[in-house]
All heavy atoms as a GROMACS GRO file, in nm:
protein
  611
    1MET      N    1  -0.691  -0.068   1.340
    1MET     CA    2  -0.622  -0.047   1.207
    1MET      C    3  -0.720   0.001   1.108
    1MET      O    4  -0.829  -0.039   1.094
    1MET     CB    5  -0.568  -0.197   1.154
    1MET     CG    6  -0.515  -0.189   1.019
    1MET     SD    7  -0.484  -0.347   0.940
    1MET     CE    8  -0.378  -0.428   1.056
    2LYS      N    9  -0.670   0.103   1.034
    2LYS     CA   10  -0.752   0.160   0.926
    2LYS      C   11  -0.766   0.066   0.811
    2LYS      O   12  -0.674  -0.013   0.787
    2LYS     CB   13  -0.687   0.288   0.879
    2LYS     CG   14  -0.686   0.411   0.978
    2LYS     CD   15  -0.600   0.523   0.938
    2LYS     CE   16  -0.650   0.582   0.807
    2LYS     NZ   17  -0.583   0.706   0.766
    3ASP      N   18  -0.878   0.068   0.742
    3ASP     CA   19  -0.900  -0.020   0.632
    3ASP      C   20  -0.791   0.000   0.521
    3ASP      O   21  -0.747  -0.094   0.458
    3ASP     CB   22  -1.035  -0.011   0.569
    3ASP     CG   23  -1.147  -0.077   0.648
    3ASP    OD1   24  -1.110  -0.177   0.714
    3ASP    OD2   25  -1.258  -0.039   0.635
    4SER      N   26  -0.749   0.124   0.507
    4SER     CA   27  -0.643   0.155   0.406
    4SER      C   28  -0.511   0.080   0.424
    4SER      O   29  -0.440   0.050   0.331
    4SER     CB   30  -0.615   0.304   0.390
    4SER     OG   31  -0.570   0.349   0.513
    5ALA      N   32  -0.482   0.041   0.554
    5ALA     CA   33  -0.361  -0.032   0.587
    5ALA      C   34  -0.366  -0.173   0.538
    5ALA      O   35  -0.262  -0.240   0.540
    5ALA     CB   36  -0.333  -0.017   0.734
    6LYS      N   37  -0.489  -0.219   0.503
    6LYS     CA   38  -0.500  -0.358   0.470
    6LYS      C   39  -0.463  -0.384   0.314
    6LYS      O   40  -0.466  -0.489   0.267
    6LYS     CB   41  -0.646  -0.404   0.488
    6LYS     CG   42  -0.687  -0.400   0.631
    6LYS     CD   43  -0.829  -0.433   0.649
    6LYS     CE   44  -0.872  -0.418   0.798
    6LYS     NZ   45  -1.019  -0.446   0.813
    7TYR      N   46  -0.431  -0.272   0.245
    7TYR     CA   47  -0.396  -0.279   0.103
    7TYR      C   48  -0.259  -0.238   0.072
    7TYR      O   49  -0.210  -0.137   0.115
    7TYR     CB   50  -0.498  -0.196   0.024
    7TYR     CG   51  -0.641  -0.246   0.035
    7TYR    CD1   52  -0.721  -0.194   0.137
    7TYR    CD2   53  -0.683  -0.358  -0.036
    7TYR    CE1   54  -0.849  -0.248   0.147
    7TYR    CE2   55  -0.804  -0.410  -0.023
    7TYR     CZ   56  -0.894  -0.358   0.073
    7TYR     OH   57  -1.016  -0.413   0.092
    8ALA      N   58  -0.188  -0.325  -0.004
    8ALA     CA   59  -0.048  -0.299  -0.034
    8ALA      C   60  -0.044  -0.176  -0.127
    8ALA      O   61  -0.129  -0.164  -0.222
    8ALA     CB   62   0.014  -0.419  -0.114
    9LYS      N   63   0.045  -0.086  -0.108
    9LYS     CA   64   0.068   0.034  -0.195
    9LYS      C   65   0.202   0.020  -0.252
    9LYS      O   66   0.302   0.015  -0.176
    9LYS     CB   67   0.050   0.160  -0.107
    9LYS     CG   68  -0.093   0.176  -0.053
    9LYS     CD   69  -0.094   0.274   0.067
    9LYS     CE   70  -0.215   0.255   0.151
    9LYS     NZ   71  -0.210   0.137   0.236
   10ILE      N   72   0.214   0.034  -0.382
   10ILE     CA   73   0.340   0.009  -0.448
   10ILE      C   74   0.377   0.139  -0.524
   10ILE      O   75   0.288   0.189  -0.603
   10ILE     CB   76   0.334  -0.109  -0.548
   10ILE    CG1   77   0.296  -0.240  -0.471
   10ILE    CG2   78   0.465  -0.125  -0.619
   10ILE    CD1   79   0.269  -0.352  -0.551
   11VAL      N   80   0.493   0.187  -0.508
   11VAL     CA   81   0.544   0.304  -0.584
   11VAL      C   82   0.679   0.255  -0.648
   11VAL      O   83   0.766   0.199  -0.574
   11VAL     CB   84   0.573   0.420  -0.493
   11VAL    CG1   85   0.640   0.528  -0.576
   11VAL    CG2   86   0.444   0.472  -0.437
   12GLU      N   87   0.688   0.254  -0.778
   12GLU     CA   88   0.808   0.203  -0.841
   12GLU      C   89   0.840   0.299  -0.959
   12GLU      O   90   0.750   0.370  -1.017
   12GLU     CB   91   0.789   0.061  -0.892
   12GLU     CG   92   0.665   0.050  -0.986
   12GLU     CD   93   0.632  -0.102  -1.011
   12GLU    OE1   94   0.716  -0.185  -0.988
   12GLU    OE2   95   0.521  -0.125  -1.056
   13TRP      N   96   0.965   0.295  -1.000
   13TRP     CA   97   1.020   0.378  -1.113
   13TRP      C   98   0.972   0.316  -1.237
   13TRP      O   99   0.995   0.185  -1.257
   13TRP     CB  100   1.165   0.400  -1.103
   13TRP     CG  101   1.219   0.480  -1.226
   13TRP    CD1  102   1.277   0.428  -1.331
   13TRP    CD2  103   1.208   0.622  -1.243
   13TRP    NE1  104   1.312   0.536  -1.416
   13TRP    CE2  105   1.267   0.648  -1.363
   13TRP    CE3  106   1.148   0.724  -1.165
   13TRP    CZ2  107   1.271   0.776  -1.421
   13TRP    CZ3  108   1.155   0.849  -1.221
   13TRP    CH2  109   1.214   0.880  -1.343
   14SER      N  110   0.925   0.394  -1.334
   14SER     CA  111   0.890   0.336  -1.470
   14SER      C  112   0.987   0.394  -1.567
   14SER      O  113   0.992   0.516  -1.594
   14SER     CB  114   0.747   0.377  -1.508
   14SER     OG  115   0.723   0.350  -1.641
   15ASP      N  116   1.069   0.313  -1.624
   15ASP     CA  117   1.159   0.353  -1.736
   15ASP      C  118   1.086   0.404  -1.857
   15ASP      O  119   1.120   0.496  -1.918
   15ASP     CB  120   1.255   0.239  -1.776
   15ASP     CG  121   1.366   0.217  -1.673
   15ASP    OD1  122   1.406   0.306  -1.607
   15ASP    OD2  123   1.412   0.096  -1.668
   16GLU      N  124   0.973   0.335  -1.886
   16GLU     CA  125   0.894   0.372  -1.998
   16GLU      C  126   0.834   0.511  -1.980
   16GLU      O  127   0.837   0.597  -2.079
   16GLU     CB  128   0.777   0.268  -2.014
   16GLU     CG  129   0.690   0.296  -2.131
   16GLU     CD  130   0.577   0.196  -2.152
   16GLU    OE1  131   0.595   0.086  -2.093
   16GLU    OE2  132   0.481   0.225  -2.220
   17ASP      N  133   0.786   0.545  -1.864
   17ASP     CA  134   0.717   0.677  -1.838
   17ASP      C  135   0.815   0.776  -1.783
   17ASP      O  136   0.782   0.895  -1.775
   17ASP     CB  137   0.604   0.659  -1.742
   17ASP     CG  138   0.493   0.564  -1.799
   17ASP    OD1  139   0.458   0.578  -1.921
   17ASP    OD2  140   0.445   0.479  -1.722
   18GLN      N  141   0.927   0.731  -1.742
   18GLN     CA  142   1.036   0.824  -1.683
   18GLN      C  143   0.976   0.901  -1.554
   18GLN      O  144   0.999   1.016  -1.538
   18GLN     CB  145   1.092   0.924  -1.785
   18GLN     CG  146   1.175   0.849  -1.892
   18GLN     CD  147   1.303   0.793  -1.822
   18GLN    OE1  148   1.390   0.860  -1.771
   18GLN    NE2  149   1.313   0.658  -1.828
   19CYS      N  150   0.904   0.823  -1.480
   19CYS     CA  151   0.848   0.882  -1.351
   19CYS      C  152   0.819   0.767  -1.257
   19CYS      O  153   0.823   0.653  -1.291
   19CYS     CB  154   0.732   0.966  -1.382
   19CYS     SG  155   0.585   0.877  -1.442
   20TYR      N  156   0.782   0.804  -1.136
   20TYR     CA  157   0.732   0.702  -1.040
   20TYR      C  158   0.585   0.684  -1.055
   20TYR      O  159   0.504   0.773  -1.089
   20TYR     CB  160   0.755   0.757  -0.891
   20TYR     CG  161   0.900   0.764  -0.854
   20TYR    CD1  162   0.974   0.881  -0.860
   20TYR    CD2  163   0.970   0.649  -0.820
   20TYR    CE1  164   1.107   0.891  -0.824
   20TYR    CE2  165   1.102   0.652  -0.782
   20TYR     CZ  166   1.171   0.771  -0.786
   20TYR     OH  167   1.302   0.776  -0.760
   21VAL      N  168   0.547   0.558  -1.046
   21VAL     CA  169   0.406   0.518  -1.063
   21VAL      C  170   0.363   0.451  -0.937
   21VAL      O  171   0.430   0.357  -0.886
   21VAL     CB  172   0.397   0.413  -1.186
   21VAL    CG1  173   0.252   0.368  -1.201
   21VAL    CG2  174   0.444   0.491  -1.310
   22GLY      N  175   0.245   0.492  -0.880
   22GLY     CA  176   0.184   0.431  -0.760
   22GLY      C  177   0.063   0.346  -0.800
   22GLY      O  178  -0.016   0.385  -0.886
   23SER      N  179   0.045   0.238  -0.729
   23SER     CA  180  -0.068   0.148  -0.752
   23SER      C  181  -0.102   0.077  -0.625
   23SER      O  182  -0.024   0.064  -0.536
   23SER     CB  183  -0.038   0.046  -0.869
   23SER     OG  184   0.076  -0.038  -0.831
   24ALA      N  185  -0.227   0.027  -0.624
   24ALA     CA  186  -0.275  -0.050  -0.513
   24ALA      C  187  -0.349  -0.166  -0.571
   24ALA      O  188  -0.473  -0.165  -0.584
   24ALA     CB  189  -0.367   0.027  -0.423
   25PRO      N  190  -0.275  -0.276  -0.612
   25PRO     CA  191  -0.331  -0.393  -0.676
   25PRO      C  192  -0.444  -0.452  -0.587
   25PRO      O  193  -0.428  -0.459  -0.471
   25PRO     CB  194  -0.212  -0.485  -0.687
   25PRO     CG  195  -0.095  -0.398  -0.682
   25PRO     CD  196  -0.133  -0.282  -0.592
   26GLY      N  197  -0.548  -0.493  -0.655
   26GLY     CA  198  -0.666  -0.553  -0.577
   26GLY      C  199  -0.759  -0.460  -0.532
   26GLY      O  200  -0.870  -0.496  -0.497
   27LEU      N  201  -0.730  -0.328  -0.522
   27LEU     CA  202  -0.822  -0.226  -0.485
   27LEU      C  203  -0.868  -0.138  -0.589
   27LEU      O  204  -0.986  -0.104  -0.604
   27LEU     CB  205  -0.764  -0.153  -0.359
   27LEU     CG  206  -0.864  -0.045  -0.302
   27LEU    CD1  207  -0.982  -0.111  -0.241
   27LEU    CD2  208  -0.790   0.039  -0.200
   28ILE      N  209  -0.767  -0.080  -0.665
   28ILE     CA  210  -0.800   0.025  -0.762
   28ILE      C  211  -0.729  -0.024  -0.895
   28ILE      O  212  -0.621  -0.083  -0.891
   28ILE     CB  213  -0.750   0.164  -0.728
   28ILE    CG1  214  -0.599   0.165  -0.697
   28ILE    CG2  215  -0.832   0.216  -0.605
   28ILE    CD1  216  -0.543   0.302  -0.676
   29LEU      N  217  -0.792   0.017  -1.001
   29LEU     CA  218  -0.729   0.009  -1.132
   29LEU      C  219  -0.661   0.137  -1.165
   29LEU      O  220  -0.710   0.242  -1.127
   29LEU     CB  221  -0.834  -0.023  -1.246
   29LEU     CG  222  -0.914  -0.150  -1.227
   29LEU    CD1  223  -1.026  -0.156  -1.337
   29LEU    CD2  224  -0.820  -0.269  -1.244
   30GLY      N  225  -0.541   0.139  -1.219
   30GLY     CA  226  -0.469   0.262  -1.240
   30GLY      C  227  -0.394   0.300  -1.115
   30GLY      O  228  -0.363   0.216  -1.037
   31GLY      N  229  -0.378   0.428  -1.100
   31GLY     CA  230  -0.311   0.489  -0.979
   31GLY      C  231  -0.271   0.630  -0.999
   31GLY      O  232  -0.346   0.705  -1.048
   32CYS      N  233  -0.147   0.659  -0.973
   32CYS     CA  234  -0.098   0.791  -0.987
   32CYS      C  235   0.044   0.790  -1.031
   32CYS      O  236   0.114   0.684  -1.028
   32CYS     CB  237  -0.110   0.872  -0.856
   32CYS     SG  238  -0.037   0.791  -0.715
   33HIS      N  239   0.100   0.900  -1.066
   33HIS     CA  240   0.240   0.911  -1.114
   33HIS      C  241   0.297   1.051  -1.084
   33HIS      O  242   0.220   1.144  -1.063
   33HIS     CB  243   0.254   0.872  -1.263
   33HIS     CG  244   0.184   0.973  -1.356
   33HIS    ND1  245   0.051   0.969  -1.377
   33HIS    CD2  246   0.235   1.072  -1.428
   33HIS    CE1  247   0.020   1.065  -1.459
   33HIS    NE2  248   0.129   1.129  -1.491
   34GLY      N  249   0.427   1.064  -1.089
   34GLY     CA  250   0.488   1.193  -1.066
   34GLY      C  251   0.646   1.172  -1.060
   34GLY      O  252   0.700   1.060  -1.063
   35ASP      N  253   0.711   1.288  -1.042
   35ASP     CA  254   0.861   1.289  -1.039
   35ASP      C  255   0.914   1.264  -0.894
   35ASP      O  256   1.034   1.230  -0.887
   35ASP     CB  257   0.914   1.421  -1.083
   35ASP     CG  258   0.880   1.438  -1.235
   35ASP    OD1  259   0.879   1.338  -1.307
   35ASP    OD2  260   0.864   1.558  -1.281
   36ASP      N  261   0.832   1.290  -0.797
   36ASP     CA  262   0.883   1.271  -0.653
   36ASP      C  263   0.819   1.150  -0.591
   36ASP      O  264   0.697   1.138  -0.576
   36ASP     CB  265   0.843   1.398  -0.574
   36ASP     CG  266   0.897   1.393  -0.436
   36ASP    OD1  267   0.820   1.340  -0.350
   36ASP    OD2  268   1.002   1.445  -0.405
   37GLU      N  269   0.906   1.050  -0.550
   37GLU     CA  270   0.859   0.922  -0.502
   37GLU      C  271   0.768   0.936  -0.371
   37GLU      O  272   0.661   0.881  -0.362
   37GLU     CB  273   0.980   0.839  -0.460
   37GLU     CG  274   0.946   0.705  -0.419
   37GLU     CD  275   1.076   0.616  -0.385
   37GLU    OE1  276   1.179   0.667  -0.387
   37GLU    OE2  277   1.064   0.496  -0.374
   38LYS      N  278   0.816   1.025  -0.281
   38LYS     CA  279   0.739   1.046  -0.161
   38LYS      C  280   0.598   1.112  -0.192
   38LYS      O  281   0.496   1.070  -0.131
   38LYS     CB  282   0.815   1.140  -0.057
   38LYS     CG  283   0.746   1.162   0.066
   38LYS     CD  284   0.830   1.239   0.165
   38LYS     CE  285   0.752   1.268   0.290
   38LYS     NZ  286   0.827   1.357   0.383
   39GLN      N  287   0.594   1.208  -0.283
   39GLN     CA  288   0.476   1.278  -0.322
   39GLN      C  289   0.377   1.177  -0.386
   39GLN      O  290   0.256   1.176  -0.356
   39GLN     CB  291   0.503   1.388  -0.411
   39GLN     CG  292   0.377   1.475  -0.445
   39GLN     CD  293   0.414   1.595  -0.533
   39GLN    OE1  294   0.530   1.612  -0.574
   39GLN    NE2  295   0.316   1.676  -0.561
   40VAL      N  296   0.427   1.087  -0.469
   40VAL     CA  297   0.347   0.984  -0.532
   40VAL      C  298   0.289   0.891  -0.430
   40VAL      O  299   0.168   0.858  -0.435
   40VAL     CB  300   0.422   0.900  -0.637
   40VAL    CG1  301   0.348   0.779  -0.688
   40VAL    CG2  302   0.464   0.992  -0.758
   41PHE      N  303   0.367   0.854  -0.333
   41PHE     CA  304   0.310   0.764  -0.223
   41PHE      C  305   0.203   0.830  -0.145
   41PHE      O  306   0.099   0.773  -0.113
   41PHE     CB  307   0.421   0.716  -0.128
   41PHE     CG  308   0.378   0.625  -0.024
   41PHE    CD1  309   0.345   0.488  -0.056
   41PHE    CD2  310   0.355   0.666   0.106
   41PHE    CE1  311   0.297   0.401   0.044
   41PHE    CE2  312   0.305   0.583   0.204
   41PHE     CZ  313   0.277   0.452   0.167
   42GLU      N  314   0.224   0.960  -0.111
   42GLU     CA  315   0.116   1.034  -0.034
   42GLU      C  316  -0.007   1.049  -0.113
   42GLU      O  317  -0.115   1.028  -0.064
   42GLU     CB  318   0.178   1.173  -0.001
   42GLU     CG  319   0.288   1.171   0.099
   42GLU     CD  320   0.357   1.299   0.126
   42GLU    OE1  321   0.318   1.403   0.062
   42GLU    OE2  322   0.445   1.307   0.221
   43GLU      N  323   0.007   1.078  -0.241
   43GLU     CA  324  -0.113   1.081  -0.337
   43GLU      C  325  -0.178   0.947  -0.342
   43GLU      O  326  -0.304   0.937  -0.331
   43GLU     CB  327  -0.070   1.132  -0.468
   43GLU     CG  328  -0.196   1.153  -0.564
   43GLU     CD  329  -0.153   1.201  -0.702
   43GLU    OE1  330  -0.039   1.240  -0.728
   43GLU    OE2  331  -0.241   1.201  -0.788
   44LEU      N  332  -0.102   0.835  -0.351
   44LEU     CA  333  -0.157   0.706  -0.354
   44LEU      C  334  -0.238   0.674  -0.232
   44LEU      O  335  -0.346   0.618  -0.243
   44LEU     CB  336  -0.050   0.604  -0.378
   44LEU     CG  337  -0.095   0.455  -0.384
   44LEU    CD1  338  -0.190   0.431  -0.498
   44LEU    CD2  339   0.040   0.365  -0.403
   45CYS      N  340  -0.186   0.715  -0.118
   45CYS     CA  341  -0.254   0.688   0.011
   45CYS      C  342  -0.389   0.762   0.011
   45CYS      O  343  -0.493   0.699   0.056
   45CYS     CB  344  -0.173   0.736   0.126
   45CYS     SG  345  -0.030   0.624   0.154
   46LEU      N  346  -0.401   0.880  -0.039
   46LEU     CA  347  -0.524   0.955  -0.052
   46LEU      C  348  -0.616   0.880  -0.143
   46LEU      O  349  -0.742   0.871  -0.113
   46LEU     CB  350  -0.504   1.100  -0.094
   46LEU     CG  351  -0.431   1.190   0.006
   46LEU    CD1  352  -0.395   1.321  -0.063
   46LEU    CD2  353  -0.510   1.207   0.125
   47ILE      N  354  -0.568   0.839  -0.258
   47ILE     CA  355  -0.654   0.762  -0.358
   47ILE      C  356  -0.708   0.640  -0.297
   47ILE      O  357  -0.828   0.611  -0.315
   47ILE     CB  358  -0.568   0.733  -0.479
   47ILE    CG1  359  -0.536   0.860  -0.558
   47ILE    CG2  360  -0.646   0.633  -0.574
   47ILE    CD1  361  -0.434   0.841  -0.670
   48VAL      N  362  -0.633   0.570  -0.218
   48VAL     CA  363  -0.678   0.445  -0.150
   48VAL      C  364  -0.786   0.480  -0.054
   48VAL      O  365  -0.892   0.416  -0.052
   48VAL     CB  366  -0.559   0.370  -0.083
   48VAL    CG1  367  -0.614   0.265   0.017
   48VAL    CG2  368  -0.474   0.310  -0.188
   49GLU      N  369  -0.771   0.588   0.024
   49GLU     CA  370  -0.874   0.633   0.119
   49GLU      C  371  -1.004   0.665   0.043
   49GLU      O  372  -1.114   0.627   0.087
   49GLU     CB  373  -0.831   0.752   0.200
   49GLU     CG  374  -0.718   0.723   0.296
   49GLU     CD  375  -0.763   0.648   0.423
   49GLU    OE1  376  -0.886   0.639   0.447
   49GLU    OE2  377  -0.683   0.592   0.498
   50GLU      N  378  -0.993   0.736  -0.065
   50GLU     CA  379  -1.111   0.777  -0.149
   50GLU      C  380  -1.180   0.658  -0.215
   50GLU      O  381  -1.303   0.652  -0.212
   50GLU     CB  382  -1.063   0.877  -0.256
   50GLU     CG  383  -1.022   1.012  -0.204
   50GLU     CD  384  -0.957   1.097  -0.309
   50GLU    OE1  385  -0.940   1.053  -0.429
   50GLU    OE2  386  -0.924   1.213  -0.271
   51ALA      N  387  -1.098   0.557  -0.254
   51ALA     CA  388  -1.158   0.433  -0.316
   51ALA      C  389  -1.238   0.362  -0.207
   51ALA      O  390  -1.354   0.312  -0.236
   51ALA     CB  391  -1.048   0.348  -0.373
   52ILE      N  392  -1.188   0.351  -0.083
   52ILE     CA  393  -1.258   0.285   0.019
   52ILE      C  394  -1.384   0.360   0.050
   52ILE      O  395  -1.492   0.299   0.076
   52ILE     CB  396  -1.162   0.272   0.148
   52ILE    CG1  397  -1.057   0.170   0.112
   52ILE    CG2  398  -1.243   0.232   0.265
   52ILE    CD1  399  -0.942   0.159   0.223
   53ALA      N  400  -1.379   0.493   0.058
   53ALA     CA  401  -1.499   0.576   0.083
   53ALA      C  402  -1.610   0.546  -0.020
   53ALA      O  403  -1.726   0.540   0.009
   53ALA     CB  404  -1.464   0.720   0.090
   54LEU      N  405  -1.568   0.537  -0.149
   54LEU     CA  406  -1.659   0.505  -0.255
   54LEU      C  407  -1.727   0.368  -0.240
   54LEU      O  408  -1.844   0.355  -0.267
   54LEU     CB  409  -1.593   0.521  -0.401
   54LEU     CG  410  -1.556   0.663  -0.438
   54LEU    CD1  411  -1.474   0.659  -0.567
   54LEU    CD2  412  -1.682   0.739  -0.460
   55TYR      N  413  -1.638   0.272  -0.206
   55TYR     CA  414  -1.697   0.137  -0.176
   55TYR      C  415  -1.803   0.151  -0.074
   55TYR      O  416  -1.917   0.087  -0.086
   55TYR     CB  417  -1.597   0.037  -0.134
   55TYR     CG  418  -1.521  -0.032  -0.247
   55TYR    CD1  419  -1.402   0.018  -0.300
   55TYR    CD2  420  -1.571  -0.148  -0.298
   55TYR    CE1  421  -1.329  -0.046  -0.401
   55TYR    CE2  422  -1.504  -0.212  -0.402
   55TYR     CZ  423  -1.384  -0.165  -0.448
   55TYR     OH  424  -1.324  -0.226  -0.557
   56ARG      N  425  -1.773   0.220   0.031
   56ARG     CA  426  -1.873   0.233   0.149
   56ARG      C  427  -1.997   0.307   0.097
   56ARG      O  428  -2.109   0.271   0.131
   56ARG     CB  429  -1.811   0.302   0.262
   56ARG     CG  430  -1.710   0.213   0.326
   56ARG     CD  431  -1.664   0.269   0.464
   56ARG     NE  432  -1.573   0.173   0.531
   56ARG     CZ  433  -1.458   0.210   0.572
   56ARG    NH1  434  -1.414   0.330   0.565
   56ARG    NH2  435  -1.378   0.119   0.629
   57LYS      N  436  -1.978   0.418   0.027
   57LYS     CA  437  -2.093   0.497  -0.024
   57LYS      C  438  -2.182   0.412  -0.108
   57LYS      O  439  -2.311   0.425  -0.098
   57LYS     CB  440  -2.043   0.619  -0.103
   57LYS     CG  441  -2.150   0.700  -0.159
   57LYS     CD  442  -2.086   0.824  -0.241
   57LYS     CE  443  -2.207   0.895  -0.315
   57LYS     NZ  444  -2.162   0.955  -0.433
   58ASP      N  445  -2.124   0.331  -0.188
   58ASP     CA  446  -2.208   0.242  -0.285
   58ASP      C  447  -2.252   0.112  -0.215
   58ASP      O  448  -2.311   0.026  -0.279
   58ASP     CB  449  -2.125   0.208  -0.408
   58ASP     CG  450  -2.089   0.324  -0.492
   58ASP    OD1  451  -2.168   0.434  -0.483
   58ASP    OD2  452  -1.999   0.322  -0.575
   59LYS      N  453  -2.219   0.105  -0.083
   59LYS     CA  454  -2.259  -0.013  -0.005
   59LYS      C  455  -2.205  -0.145  -0.059
   59LYS      O  456  -2.274  -0.248  -0.061
   59LYS     CB  457  -2.410  -0.024   0.012
   59LYS     CG  458  -2.463   0.098   0.091
   59LYS     CD  459  -2.605   0.094   0.131
   59LYS     CE  460  -2.667   0.208   0.190
   59LYS     NZ  461  -2.597   0.300   0.269
   60LYS      N  462  -2.079  -0.136  -0.117
   60LYS     CA  463  -2.018  -0.254  -0.172
   60LYS      C  464  -1.912  -0.309  -0.071
   60LYS      O  465  -1.857  -0.229   0.006
   60LYS     CB  466  -1.944  -0.225  -0.307
   60LYS     CG  467  -2.034  -0.186  -0.414
   60LYS     CD  468  -1.951  -0.157  -0.539
   60LYS     CE  469  -2.044  -0.131  -0.658
   60LYS     NZ  470  -1.958  -0.100  -0.775
   61SER      N  471  -1.895  -0.437  -0.070
   61SER     CA  472  -1.794  -0.500   0.007
   61SER      C  473  -1.659  -0.460  -0.048
   61SER      O  474  -1.634  -0.457  -0.164
   61SER     CB  475  -1.805  -0.651   0.014
   61SER     OG  476  -1.928  -0.691   0.062
   62LEU      N  477  -1.558  -0.445   0.048
   62LEU     CA  478  -1.425  -0.414   0.011
   62LEU      C  479  -1.359  -0.541  -0.054
   62LEU      O  480  -1.387  -0.647   0.000
   62LEU     CB  481  -1.337  -0.361   0.122
   62LEU     CG  482  -1.376  -0.228   0.178
   62LEU    CD1  483  -1.300  -0.199   0.306
   62LEU    CD2  484  -1.339  -0.118   0.074
   63PRO      N  485  -1.269  -0.525  -0.154
   63PRO     CA  486  -1.195  -0.637  -0.202
   63PRO      C  487  -1.112  -0.702  -0.092
   63PRO      O  488  -1.082  -0.639   0.004
   63PRO     CB  489  -1.108  -0.585  -0.314
   63PRO     CG  490  -1.165  -0.451  -0.342
   63PRO     CD  491  -1.235  -0.399  -0.225
   64PRO      N  492  -1.076  -0.828  -0.109
   64PRO     CA  493  -0.979  -0.892  -0.007
   64PRO      C  494  -0.854  -0.807   0.014
   64PRO      O  495  -0.797  -0.749  -0.084
   64PRO     CB  496  -0.952  -1.027  -0.073
   64PRO     CG  497  -1.054  -1.050  -0.172
   64PRO     CD  498  -1.099  -0.913  -0.218
   65ALA      N  499  -0.813  -0.806   0.132
   65ALA     CA  500  -0.687  -0.728   0.169
   65ALA      C  501  -0.566  -0.789   0.095
   65ALA      O  502  -0.558  -0.907   0.065
   65ALA     CB  503  -0.667  -0.731   0.318
   66THR      N  504  -0.469  -0.701   0.068
   66THR     CA  505  -0.347  -0.745  -0.011
   66THR      C  506  -0.223  -0.729   0.082
   66THR      O  507  -0.125  -0.788   0.058
   66THR     CB  508  -0.327  -0.668  -0.132
   66THR    OG1  509  -0.328  -0.530  -0.108
   66THR    CG2  510  -0.436  -0.704  -0.235
   67SER      N  511  -0.229  -0.654   0.195
   67SER     CA  512  -0.112  -0.641   0.280
   67SER      C  513  -0.114  -0.750   0.384
   67SER      O  514  -0.222  -0.802   0.415
   67SER     CB  515  -0.100  -0.508   0.348
   67SER     OG  516  -0.216  -0.492   0.443
   68GLY      N  517   0.000  -0.780   0.438
   68GLY     CA  518   0.008  -0.884   0.541
   68GLY      C  519  -0.011  -1.025   0.484
   68GLY      O  520  -0.032  -1.117   0.559
   69ARG      N  521  -0.011  -1.039   0.357
   69ARG     CA  522  -0.033  -1.171   0.296
   69ARG      C  523   0.086  -1.211   0.208
   69ARG      O  524   0.060  -1.290   0.120
   69ARG     CB  525  -0.160  -1.167   0.211
   69ARG     CG  526  -0.285  -1.139   0.301
   69ARG     CD  527  -0.407  -1.125   0.220
   69ARG     NE  528  -0.438  -1.246   0.148
   69ARG     CZ  529  -0.520  -1.256   0.042
   69ARG    NH1  530  -0.580  -1.145   0.008
   69ARG    NH2  531  -0.538  -1.365  -0.023
   70ASP      N  532   0.206  -1.166   0.244
   70ASP     CA  533   0.325  -1.206   0.178
   70ASP      C  534   0.313  -1.152   0.028
   70ASP      O  535   0.369  -1.227  -0.065
   70ASP     CB  536   0.360  -1.347   0.187
   70ASP     CG  537   0.500  -1.379   0.172
   70ASP    OD1  538   0.582  -1.292   0.183
   70ASP    OD2  539   0.532  -1.492   0.141
   71PHE      N  540   0.255  -1.042   0.004
   71PHE     CA  541   0.238  -0.989  -0.128
   71PHE      C  542   0.360  -0.971  -0.203
   71PHE      O  543   0.372  -1.014  -0.324
   71PHE     CB  544   0.149  -0.863  -0.123
   71PHE     CG  545   0.116  -0.809  -0.249
   71PHE    CD1  546   0.001  -0.864  -0.323
   71PHE    CD2  547   0.176  -0.698  -0.309
   71PHE    CE1  548  -0.032  -0.815  -0.446
   71PHE    CE2  549   0.134  -0.646  -0.426
   71PHE     CZ  550   0.034  -0.706  -0.493
   72ALA      N  551   0.459  -0.920  -0.146
   72ALA     CA  552   0.590  -0.889  -0.216
   72ALA      C  553   0.650  -1.019  -0.259
   72ALA      O  554   0.702  -1.021  -0.377
   72ALA     CB  555   0.685  -0.810  -0.122
   73ASN      N  556   0.652  -1.120  -0.179
   73ASN     CA  557   0.716  -1.248  -0.219
   73ASN      C  558   0.634  -1.313  -0.332
   73ASN      O  559   0.691  -1.377  -0.423
   73ASN     CB  560   0.738  -1.338  -0.100
   73ASN     CG  561   0.850  -1.290  -0.009
   73ASN    OD1  562   0.945  -1.237  -0.061
   73ASN    ND2  563   0.832  -1.311   0.117
   74ARG      N  564   0.505  -1.303  -0.331
   74ARG     CA  565   0.421  -1.367  -0.435
   74ARG      C  566   0.453  -1.283  -0.568
   74ARG      O  567   0.443  -1.345  -0.673
   74ARG     CB  568   0.277  -1.349  -0.394
   74ARG     CG  569   0.242  -1.459  -0.296
   74ARG     CD  570   0.091  -1.473  -0.274
   74ARG     NE  571   0.042  -1.343  -0.218
   74ARG     CZ  572  -0.066  -1.281  -0.238
   74ARG    NH1  573  -0.154  -1.342  -0.323
   74ARG    NH2  574  -0.103  -1.169  -0.186
   75MET      N  575   0.474  -1.154  -0.565
   75MET     CA  576   0.498  -1.079  -0.683
   75MET      C  577   0.626  -1.118  -0.744
   75MET      O  578   0.649  -1.119  -0.866
   75MET     CB  579   0.498  -0.927  -0.650
   75MET     CG  580   0.362  -0.868  -0.622
   75MET     SD  581   0.240  -0.895  -0.753
   75MET     CE  582   0.307  -0.783  -0.880
   76GLN      N  583   0.724  -1.158  -0.664
   76GLN     CA  584   0.855  -1.202  -0.706
   76GLN      C  585   0.840  -1.334  -0.792
   76GLN      O  586   0.909  -1.355  -0.888
   76GLN     CB  587   0.960  -1.222  -0.601
   76GLN     CG  588   1.000  -1.095  -0.546
   76GLN     CD  589   1.103  -1.110  -0.424
   76GLN    OE1  590   1.126  -1.225  -0.386
   76GLN    NE2  591   1.158  -1.012  -0.372
   77ASP      N  592   0.746  -1.416  -0.746
   77ASP     CA  593   0.719  -1.538  -0.819
   77ASP      C  594   0.668  -1.520  -0.958
   77ASP      O  595   0.682  -1.601  -1.050
   77ASP     CB  596   0.625  -1.630  -0.738
   77ASP     CG  597   0.689  -1.672  -0.614
   77ASP    OD1  598   0.813  -1.681  -0.600
   77ASP    OD2  599   0.611  -1.716  -0.518
   78VAL      N  600   0.594  -1.405  -0.981
   78VAL     CA  601   0.532  -1.368  -1.107
   78VAL      C  602   0.643  -1.324  -1.201
   78VAL      O  603   0.635  -1.354  -1.319
   78VAL     CB  604   0.427  -1.267  -1.081
   78VAL    CG1  605   0.376  -1.207  -1.221
   78VAL    CG2  606   0.308  -1.312  -1.001
   79ALA      N  607   0.743  -1.252  -1.151
   79ALA     CA  608   0.841  -1.195  -1.239
   79ALA      C  609   0.931  -1.306  -1.303
   79ALA      O  610   0.945  -1.408  -1.278
   79ALA     CB  611   0.934  -1.102  -1.157
   0.00000   0.00000   0.00000
């Protein structure tokens, strides 16, 4: 399994921004945005890969994984 698969990637519509917004909570601050949901997801996947590469380059430990830990259901509890 690739390390990038260990992190939840979320793409959602933002009424405020009138575009799709991609994020990877727990790994990166911010994310990406655009008009095409699939394109935003693809860009987000690249950003996650780049973030992991930067962690490795800086010899830092990766943050705890967010996928496979019932992340979606925990987010519902926050709402």
